[in-house]
C-alpha positions as CSV (number, residue, x, y, z in Angstrom):
1,M,-279.1,-5.5,-122.3
2,F,-275.4,-4.8,-121.6
3,K,-273.6,-1.9,-123.3
4,A,-270.5,-2.5,-125.2
5,R,-267.3,-1.8,-123.1
6,I,-264.9,0.5,-124.8
7,T,-261.2,0.2,-123.8
8,T,-259.0,3.2,-124.9
9,P,-255.5,2.5,-126.0
10,A,-254.2,4.5,-122.9
11,L,-256.2,2.3,-120.5
12,L,-255.0,-0.9,-122.3
13,L,-251.4,0.3,-121.8
14,A,-252.0,1.0,-118.1
15,L,-253.6,-2.5,-117.6
16,L,-250.6,-4.1,-119.2
17,V,-248.1,-2.3,-117.1
18,V,-250.0,-3.3,-113.9
19,T,-250.5,-6.9,-114.8
20,A,-247.2,-7.6,-116.4
21,P,-245.0,-9.9,-114.2
22,A,-242.1,-8.1,-112.2
23,Q,-238.8,-8.6,-113.9
24,D,-235.4,-9.0,-112.1
25,T,-233.5,-5.7,-112.7
26,A,-230.6,-6.4,-110.5
27,P,-227.3,-6.0,-112.0
28,A,-225.1,-8.9,-113.0
29,A,-222.7,-10.1,-110.4
30,S,-219.2,-8.6,-110.6
31,S,-215.9,-10.0,-109.6
32,Q,-215.7,-10.9,-106.0
33,P,-213.9,-8.6,-103.5
34,G,-210.3,-9.7,-103.1
35,E,-210.1,-11.8,-106.2
36,Q,-206.6,-12.3,-107.2
37,R,-205.4,-10.8,-110.6
38,K,-203.8,-12.9,-113.1
39,T,-200.0,-13.7,-112.7
40,S,-197.3,-15.4,-114.7
41,E,-195.9,-18.7,-113.7
42,P,-192.6,-18.1,-111.9
43,Y,-189.6,-18.9,-114.0
44,K,-187.9,-22.1,-113.2
45,G,-185.9,-22.8,-116.4
46,D,-182.2,-22.1,-117.3
47,L,-181.1,-19.2,-115.3
48,S,-178.3,-18.3,-117.8
49,I,-180.7,-16.5,-120.1
50,F,-180.8,-13.5,-117.8
51,D,-177.1,-12.8,-118.4
52,T,-177.5,-12.0,-122.1
53,A,-174.9,-9.7,-123.6
54,G,-176.0,-6.0,-123.6
55,R,-178.5,-6.3,-121.0
56,E,-176.6,-3.9,-118.6
57,E,-176.8,-1.2,-121.3
58,R,-180.5,-2.0,-122.4
59,L,-181.7,-1.7,-118.8
60,Q,-179.3,1.3,-117.8
61,I,-178.8,-0.5,-114.5
62,N,-176.2,2.0,-113.3
63,R,-178.7,4.9,-113.7
64,V,-181.3,2.6,-112.0
65,M,-179.0,2.1,-109.0
66,D,-178.1,5.7,-108.9
67,L,-181.9,6.6,-108.7
68,L,-182.4,3.9,-106.0
69,G,-179.4,5.3,-103.8
70,V,-177.3,2.1,-104.1
71,A,-174.0,3.3,-102.9
72,P,-171.0,2.1,-100.9
73,G,-172.1,0.8,-97.5
74,K,-175.8,0.5,-98.2
75,T,-178.0,-2.6,-97.9
76,V,-179.9,-3.7,-100.9
77,A,-182.7,-6.4,-101.4
78,D,-182.9,-8.1,-104.8
79,I,-186.4,-9.7,-104.7
80,G,-186.9,-12.3,-107.3
81,A,-183.1,-12.4,-107.7
82,G,-183.2,-15.4,-110.2
83,S,-179.7,-15.7,-111.6
84,G,-178.3,-13.0,-109.4
85,W,-177.7,-10.7,-112.3
86,F,-178.7,-7.7,-110.3
87,T,-177.4,-9.1,-107.1
88,V,-173.7,-9.1,-108.2
89,R,-173.9,-5.7,-109.8
90,A,-175.4,-4.2,-106.6
91,A,-172.9,-6.1,-104.4
92,R,-170.0,-4.6,-106.3
93,R,-171.3,-1.2,-105.9
94,V,-172.2,-1.3,-102.2
95,G,-168.7,-2.8,-101.4
96,T,-167.5,-4.7,-98.5
97,A,-169.2,-2.4,-96.1
98,G,-172.5,-3.0,-97.6
99,V,-174.9,-6.0,-98.0
100,V,-177.0,-7.5,-100.7
101,F,-179.9,-9.8,-99.9
102,A,-180.7,-12.1,-102.9
103,V,-184.3,-13.1,-102.2
104,D,-186.1,-15.8,-104.3
105,I,-188.8,-18.5,-103.8
106,N,-186.9,-20.9,-106.0
107,P,-184.4,-23.1,-104.2
108,E,-182.4,-23.7,-107.4
109,A,-182.1,-19.9,-107.8
110,I,-180.6,-19.5,-104.3
111,K,-178.2,-22.4,-104.8
112,H,-177.2,-20.8,-108.2
113,I,-176.6,-17.3,-106.5
114,S,-174.7,-18.7,-103.5
115,E,-172.3,-20.5,-106.0
116,R,-172.0,-17.4,-108.2
117,A,-171.1,-15.3,-105.2
118,R,-168.5,-17.8,-104.2
119,K,-166.9,-17.9,-107.5
120,E,-166.9,-14.1,-107.9
121,Q,-165.6,-13.6,-104.3
122,L,-168.6,-11.4,-103.2
123,Q,-168.7,-12.1,-99.5
124,N,-171.3,-9.4,-98.9
125,V,-174.1,-11.4,-100.7
126,K,-176.7,-13.1,-98.5
127,T,-179.3,-15.5,-99.8
128,I,-182.8,-15.7,-98.5
129,L,-185.2,-18.5,-99.6
130,S,-188.4,-16.6,-99.1
131,K,-192.2,-17.1,-99.2
132,A,-194.5,-16.0,-102.0
133,D,-196.1,-13.4,-99.8
134,D,-193.1,-12.5,-97.6
135,P,-189.6,-11.7,-98.4
136,L,-188.3,-12.7,-95.0
137,L,-185.9,-9.9,-94.7
138,P,-184.6,-8.7,-91.2
139,A,-186.6,-5.8,-89.7
140,N,-185.1,-2.3,-90.3
141,S,-182.4,-3.6,-92.6
142,V,-182.7,-2.3,-96.0
143,D,-181.9,1.0,-97.9
144,A,-182.9,0.0,-101.3
145,V,-185.1,-2.8,-103.0
146,L,-185.5,-3.7,-106.6
147,L,-188.0,-6.2,-108.1
148,L,-186.6,-6.7,-111.7
149,K,-189.0,-8.2,-114.0
150,T,-190.5,-10.1,-111.0
151,Y,-193.6,-8.2,-110.0
152,H,-195.8,-9.9,-112.8
153,E,-195.0,-13.3,-111.0
154,V,-196.1,-12.1,-107.6
155,A,-199.4,-13.8,-106.8
156,Q,-200.0,-11.8,-103.5
157,P,-198.4,-8.5,-104.3
158,E,-200.0,-6.5,-101.4
159,A,-199.1,-8.9,-98.8
160,L,-195.5,-9.0,-100.0
161,L,-195.3,-5.2,-100.1
162,Q,-196.9,-4.9,-96.7
163,K,-194.4,-7.4,-95.0
164,L,-191.6,-5.8,-96.8
165,R,-192.4,-2.5,-95.1
166,T,-191.0,-3.8,-91.8
167,A,-187.6,-4.3,-93.4
168,L,-187.3,-0.8,-94.7
169,R,-185.1,1.8,-93.1
170,P,-186.3,5.4,-93.2
171,G,-185.9,7.0,-96.6
172,S,-185.7,3.6,-98.3
173,K,-186.6,3.4,-101.9
174,V,-188.5,0.3,-103.5
175,G,-188.0,0.0,-107.3
176,V,-190.0,-1.9,-109.7
177,I,-188.9,-2.8,-113.3
178,D,-191.5,-4.5,-115.4
179,R,-193.2,-4.3,-118.7
180,N,-196.9,-3.5,-119.5
181,G,-199.1,-6.6,-119.9
182,N,-202.1,-8.5,-118.6
183,G,-200.4,-10.2,-115.7
184,E,-200.0,-13.7,-117.3
185,D,-197.9,-12.6,-120.3
186,H,-194.8,-11.8,-118.4
187,G,-195.9,-8.3,-117.8
188,V,-198.4,-6.3,-115.8
189,S,-199.8,-2.7,-116.3
190,R,-198.0,0.1,-114.5
191,E,-201.4,1.3,-113.3
192,V,-202.0,-2.0,-111.6
193,V,-198.6,-1.9,-109.7
194,I,-199.2,1.7,-108.7
195,R,-202.7,0.8,-107.4
196,E,-201.5,-2.3,-105.4
197,A,-198.6,-0.4,-103.9
198,K,-200.9,2.4,-102.7
199,D,-203.1,-0.2,-101.2
200,A,-200.1,-1.7,-99.4
201,G,-199.2,1.6,-97.9
202,Y,-196.7,3.1,-100.4
203,K,-196.5,6.3,-102.5
204,L,-195.3,6.7,-105.9
205,A,-192.1,8.8,-105.8
206,Q,-191.0,8.6,-109.4
207,Q,-191.6,6.8,-112.7
208,F,-189.4,6.5,-115.7
209,D,-189.5,5.0,-119.2
210,F,-185.8,4.8,-120.0
211,V,-185.4,1.1,-119.3
212,K,-185.0,-0.6,-122.7
213,G,-186.6,2.3,-124.5
214,D,-189.2,0.2,-126.1
215,N,-192.3,2.0,-124.8
216,M,-193.3,-1.2,-122.8
217,D,-190.8,-1.4,-120.0
218,Y,-191.2,1.0,-117.1
219,F,-189.4,1.8,-113.9
220,L,-191.3,2.9,-110.8
221,I,-189.8,4.1,-107.5
222,F,-192.1,3.9,-104.4
223,E,-191.7,5.0,-100.8
224,A,-193.4,3.9,-97.7
225,R,-196.1,6.3,-96.4
226,E,-195.7,7.4,-92.9
């Protein structure tokens, strides 16, 4: 005669743990390394929209140029020059002894700026039809750089900034004016810009919030790390 087999709750729990099928506890896959962040489609419309009345005062562009060291005899690069709005202002400030490189990936923008410089008799403006990841500036040629409402359109920012470094003279300053956003809404977070610049070999020298004064736009100044 067989005796009744008594199974205690503790023993039953132990048996369930041992016999339960193993579960996959690995974490969900994250975004792949090197995945590109979102960017806005480069503007290819009517370039005259950048020359709206009062823009000079809203952006305080003279103060911007002061902080970047844009002065007579200096060489400046306007990356993402568009209509040439900043190009012509920088060209007037650096004078005939200075040079302004108007850099853009849009052939229509380059054509527009060339014609504008001719009409305004600015012989110190040189246009460059660049690549998306390379401004194609001459080596050791630039004292100051400004990306004015352009950075959110740059699909390969770290590559662009790395190639820009070869064009910078000692002590050069690189300015970025943009607005906070998610990358595809014509803005990009300042924290993203700072991180990408750091990864490309730059250090944040100064940051300001005076441009437009809307708590959305920011002005960052970087210098190349040695």
